[in-house]
GUNUMAR-913628 format. One record per residue (C-alpha): residue in three letters; x, y, z. Coordinates in steps of 0.25 Angstrom, whole numbers, padded with zeros to 4 digits, always signed. Layout:
alaXYZ ...
# end
This chain:
unk+0040+0031-0112 unk+0040+0029-0126 unk+0055+0024-0125 unk+0052+0014-0113 unk+0053+0000-0118 unk+0045-0013-0113 unk+0055-0023-0109 unk+0057-0037-0103 unk+0067-0037-0092 unk+0076-0046-0099 unk+0077-0033-0110 unk+0086-0027-0099 unk+0095-0038-0094 unk+0098-0051-0090 unk+0089-0058-0080 unk+0098-0068-0073 unk+0095-0077-0060 unk+0103-0082-0049 unk+0106-0094-0040 unk+0110-0099-0028 unk+0124-0108-0026 unk+0121-0122-0018 unk+0121-0117-0003 unk+0126-0131+0000 unk+0139-0126-0005 unk+0148-0118+0001 unk+0158-0112-0008 unk+0147-0107-0015 unk+0145-0095-0005 unk+0155-0085+0001 unk+0160-0080-0012 unk+0160-0066-0018 unk+0149-0067-0026 unk+0138-0060-0020 unk+0125-0066-0020 unk+0111-0061-0020 unk+0098-0068-0015 unk+0086-0060-0012 unk+0087-0060+0002 unk+0099-0050+0000 unk+0090-0040-0007 unk+0078-0041+0004 unk+0085-0030+0012 unk+0095-0024+0002 unk+0090-0009+0002 unk+0100-0005-0009 unk+0097-0005-0025 unk+0110-0013-0025 unk+0115-0026-0020 unk+0129-0032-0020 unk+0128-0043-0011 unk+0120-0053-0003 unk+0122-0060+0009 unk+0131-0071+0003 unk+0140-0073-0009 unk+0142-0084-0017 unk+0154-0089-0024 unk+0158-0092-0039 unk+0157-0107-0036 unk+0145-0105-0031 unk+0140-0095-0042 unk+0144-0105-0053 unk+0137-0116-0047 unk+0124-0110-0046 unk+0114-0100-0055 unk+0120-0087-0048 unk+0126-0078-0057 unk+0135-0066-0056 unk+0126-0054-0059 unk+0133-0040-0064 unk+0133-0029-0055 unk+0120-0020-0059 unk+0112-0033-0062 unk+0097-0030-0056 unk+0094-0042-0044 unk+0079-0045-0045 unk+0075-0056-0035 unk+0064-0065-0042 unk+0060-0073-0029 unk+0058-0073-0014 unk+0054-0061-0017 unk+0053-0055-0031 unk+0058-0041-0032 unk+0071-0039-0024 unk+0080-0030-0033 unk+0095-0024-0032 unk+0106-0019-0041 unk+0118-0029-0041 unk+0130-0020-0036 unk+0140-0029-0039 unk+0141-0043-0048 unk+0132-0052-0039 unk+0124-0065-0040 unk+0110-0069-0035 unk+0102-0081-0030 unk+0091-0087-0039 unk+0081-0077-0033 unk+0084-0065-0043 unk+0082-0063-0058 unk+0092-0052-0058 unk+0095-0043-0070 unk+0107-0040-0077 unk+0103-0025-0085 unk+0107-0023-0099 unk+0110-0011-0107 unk+0095-0009-0108 unk+0094-0005-0093 unk+0102-0001-0079 unk+0102-0010-0067 unk+0097+0003-0059 unk+0085+0004-0069 unk+0082-0011-0069 unk+0082-0011-0054 unk+0070+0000-0054 unk+0063-0007-0065 unk+0063-0019-0058 unk+0058-0012-0045 unk+0047-0006-0053 unk+0043-0021-0059 unk+0044-0029-0046 unk+0028-0031-0044 unk+0028-0036-0059 unk+0039-0045-0058 unk+0033-0050-0045 unk+0018-0053-0051 unk+0027-0061-0061 unk+0033-0070-0052 unk+0028-0085-0049 unk+0032-0097-0039 unk+0025-0105-0030 unk+0035-0104-0018 unk+0038-0090-0021 unk+0036-0081-0033 unk+0048-0080-0042 unk+0052-0071-0054 unk+0057-0081-0065 unk+0070-0076-0074 unk+0059-0077-0087 unk+0048-0068-0079 unk+0058-0059-0077 unk+0063-0058-0090 unk+0050-0054-0094 unk+0045-0043-0086 unk+0041-0032-0094 unk+0047-0019-0090 unk+0046-0005-0098 unk+0059+0002-0098 unk+0065+0016-0102 unk+0077+0020-0110 unk+0089+0018-0103 unk+0092+0033-0101 unk+0077+0034-0094 unk+0081+0021-0086 unk+0094+0028-0080 unk+0085+0040-0077 unk+0074+0032-0070 unk+0085+0026-0062 unk+0094+0038-0058 unk+0079+0042-0051 unk+0077+0029-0043 unk+0091+0027-0041 unk+0094+0041-0035 unk+0082+0038-0025 unk+0088+0024-0021 unk+0102+0029-0021 unk+0096+0039-0010 unk+0090+0028-0003 unk+0102+0021-0003 unk+0112+0032+0002 unk+0100+0036+0014 unk+0102+0021+0018 unk+0117+0023+0018 unk+0115+0033+0028 unk+0105+0028+0035 unk+0114+0015+0038 unk+0126+0023+0041 unk+0118+0031+0052 unk+0113+0018+0058 unk+0128+0013+0058 unk+0132+0025+0065 unk+0120+0024+0076 unk+0124+0009+0078 unk+0138+0010+0080 unk+0137+0022+0090 unk+0126+0012+0097 unk+0134+0002+0098 unk+0146+0009+0103 unk+0139+0014+0115 unk+0128+0004+0118 unk+0135-0008+0113 unk+0151-0008+0114 unk+0149+0004+0125 unk+0161+0013+0118 unk+0158+0026+0125 unk+0158+0018+0139 unk+0169+0009+0138 unk+0176+0019+0150 unk+0166+0016+0160 unk+0162+0004+0169 unk+0153-0007+0162 unk+0142-0017+0170 unk+0136-0029+0167 unk+0121-0030+0162 unk+0114-0039+0157 unk+0118-0035+0142 unk+0133-0035+0145 unk+0142-0024+0150 unk+0137-0010+0150 unk+0141+0002+0154 unk+0140+0005+0168 unk+0126+0015+0170 unk+0119+0007+0159 unk+0109-0003+0161 unk+0100-0013+0154 unk+0085-0010+0150 unk+0073-0017+0143 unk+0068-0011+0130 unk+0055-0009+0139 unk+0062+0001+0149 unk+0067+0009+0137 unk+0054+0010+0130 unk+0040+0016+0131 unk+0034+0004+0124 unk+0037-0007+0117 unk+0027-0009+0107 unk+0025-0023+0101 unk+0016-0020+0086 unk+0005-0027+0082 unk-0002-0027+0067 unk-0015-0021+0066 unk-0025-0031+0058 unk-0020-0032+0043 unk-0035-0035+0039 unk-0040-0020+0044 unk-0035-0012+0032 unk-0038+0002+0038 unk-0026-0002+0050 unk-0016+0000+0037 unk-0012+0010+0026 unk-0011+0022+0035 unk+0003+0028+0041 unk+0007+0023+0052 unk+0019+0013+0050 unk+0016-0002+0053 unk+0031-0008+0055 unk+0033-0022+0053 unk+0046-0029+0052 unk+0049-0027+0035 unk+0047-0012+0038 unk+0059-0014+0048 unk+0071-0018+0040 unk+0083-0010+0035 unk+0078+0004+0040 unk+0080+0012+0054 unk+0066+0018+0054 unk+0052+0013+0050 unk+0051+0022+0038 unk+0041+0016+0030 unk+0032+0003+0034 unk+0025-0009+0024 unk+0012-0005+0031 unk+0006+0008+0037 unk-0007+0008+0047 unk-0018+0017+0047 unk-0022+0025+0059 unk-0034+0015+0063 unk-0022+0004+0061 unk-0013+0012+0072 unk-0024+0014+0081 unk-0028+0000+0081 unk-0016-0002+0090 unk-0013+0011+0094 unk-0003+0006+0105 unk+0007+0000+0094 unk+0010+0013+0089 unk+0024+0016+0090 unk+0032+0030+0089 unk+0043+0034+0081 unk+0057+0031+0084 unk+0050+0017+0090 unk+0060+0004+0089 unk+0055-0007+0082 unk+0060-0021+0083 unk+0055-0032+0077 unk+0054-0044+0086 unk+0046-0054+0079 unk+0051-0064+0066 unk+0061-0053+0062 unk+0067-0049+0075 unk+0076-0036+0079 unk+0073-0027+0068 unk+0073-0013+0073 unk+0069-0001+0068 unk+0063+0014+0072 unk+0049+0019+0069 unk+0050+0034+0061 unk+0036+0036+0064 unk+0024+0031+0073 unk+0021+0017+0070 unk+0016+0003+0072 unk+0024-0012+0071 unk+0018-0026+0070 unk+0020-0035+0081 unk+0034-0040+0075 unk+0040-0028+0080 unk+0043-0022+0095 unk+0044-0007+0096 unk+0052+0001+0107 unk+0047+0015+0109 unk+0059+0022+0117 unk+0054+0028+0131 unk+0064+0041+0127 unk+0070+0044+0113 unk+0084+0042+0115 unk+0083+0029+0117 unk+0077+0026+0103 unk+0089+0025+0095 unk+0095+0017+0107 unk+0087+0007+0106 unk+0084+0005+0091 unk+0100+0002+0091 unk+0099-0008+0103 unk+0089-0015+0095 unk+0096-0014+0083 unk+0106-0020+0088 unk+0100-0031+0096 unk+0096-0038+0084 unk+0103-0052+0087 unk+0097-0052+0101 unk+0084-0048+0097 unk+0084-0061+0087 unk+0090-0070+0098 unk+0078-0066+0108 unk+0068-0066+0097 unk+0072-0081+0094 unk+0066-0088+0106 unk+0066-0101+0099 unk+0055-0097+0091 unk+0053-0099+0074 unk+0048-0083+0074 unk+0058-0074+0083 unk+0050-0066+0093 unk+0054-0055+0103 unk+0040-0052+0111 unk+0037-0037+0116 unk+0041-0042+0132 unk+0053-0049+0125 unk+0057-0036+0118 unk+0054-0025+0129 unk+0063-0032+0139 unk+0074-0033+0130 unk+0087-0027+0137 unk+0094-0015+0133 unk+0105-0008+0137 unk+0103+0006+0142 unk+0113+0016+0143 unk+0112+0029+0152 unk+0102+0040+0146 unk+0114+0049+0143 unk+0119+0040+0133 unk+0107+0036+0126 unk+0105+0050+0124 unk+0118+0053+0118 unk+0117+0041+0110 unk+0103+0045+0104 unk+0106+0061+0101 unk+0120+0055+0092 unk+0110+0044+0086 unk+0098+0051+0084 unk+0102+0060+0072 unk+0107+0046+0064 unk+0092+0041+0068 unk+0087+0055+0062 unk+0094+0053+0048 unk+0091+0037+0048 unk+0078+0040+0049 unk+0078+0052+0039 unk+0083+0046+0028 unk+0075+0032+0030 unk+0063+0041+0029 unk+0068+0049+0017 unk+0070+0033+0009 unk+0056+0030+0011 unk+0054+0043+0004 unk+0065+0039-0007 unk+0060+0025-0007 unk+0045+0030-0011 unk+0049+0041-0021 unk+0057+0030-0028 unk+0046+0019-0028 unk+0037+0031-0033 unk+0045+0035-0045 unk+0049+0020-0049 unk+0037+0016-0056 unk+0035+0031-0062 unk+0049+0031-0068 unk+0049+0016-0071 unk+0036+0021-0080 unk+0040+0032-0087 unk+0029+0040-0080 unk+0041+0048-0075 unk+0048+0053-0085 unk+0062+0054-0083 unk+0068+0056-0097 unk+0069+0071-0095 unk+0078+0069-0082 unk+0092+0070-0082 unk+0100+0059-0076 unk+0111+0065-0065 
# end
């Protein structure tokens, strides 16, 4: 630790803001310069980012405060909210919601990325503003950090990067497995490709193969459960081991493998009829409509979620993929002219779905089951890896774990 130095962030690189070209001038947008906003980082699971929802033109760049940032720049959202972090994997620009750091020779992009993550709470605490909290360039420059020699930085970064790379690799495998499952589902149950040589009949959901029917969700379920939130004032209801699923938990995964909150045994027993088993299909039905996820263990949900407990195992993945492919329809029926979208339990359980013969459903289940088994395993592994990384991060950054004798492969 004697060779670690106290520095300010400005000692490690150039801190740069961004800008937004006038949205009234169409020629400023649609070019070939990637333009990043904090929103683009909100669902970015990767350590890196290469582009956002929109690009800007050279004209837009020249007529705004946006700047070209080189590959390796560490993006840090400085408002709305503070603390989204990613490394630019190519040249790009940002809006004014960032204080990005172009690292100098005293550090690397990787180490700076982890250093900022480790200092997020400190940086957030120094934000100010009446409408929303923001970290100014001056504040960002003067954030105090303790930094080891470059050789130690590289060893620390390698340990943490290896964990992040394994998570990223798992995510690619998961995406590929789900894409395969979606492709088979679409071929069989949307395009009916294996059944084109047979006769088709009319139904309320369009043309379907003869011998197939239309069923309601409730007809294919042991139960449809609308969740409920135990009183939050009763602290004894929370802090246990039963996952309590809310909409923020439903993003970016196939299975629920972790939640922000957990119920105690007392909390679960306060509403025992709300407990749902593993392999239940959860669908968000209020405000944010159409998110779909599978449970990996006994759980409960809040009132924004309707959950389908299939009446036979071979319907699990069929119903999951049916709901995943119903996003636009669910949002359409959830609008109802109201500001807040809402699909109540009665409407939800009466949704119509195509119901193929049992033999095809069993065949589909047997083909798809290994995909979902692997997805579940990889998502659970990612949670373990994330927890390990998050445990190691502060210990590595403080020097509590000495890496000086570790050889960097």
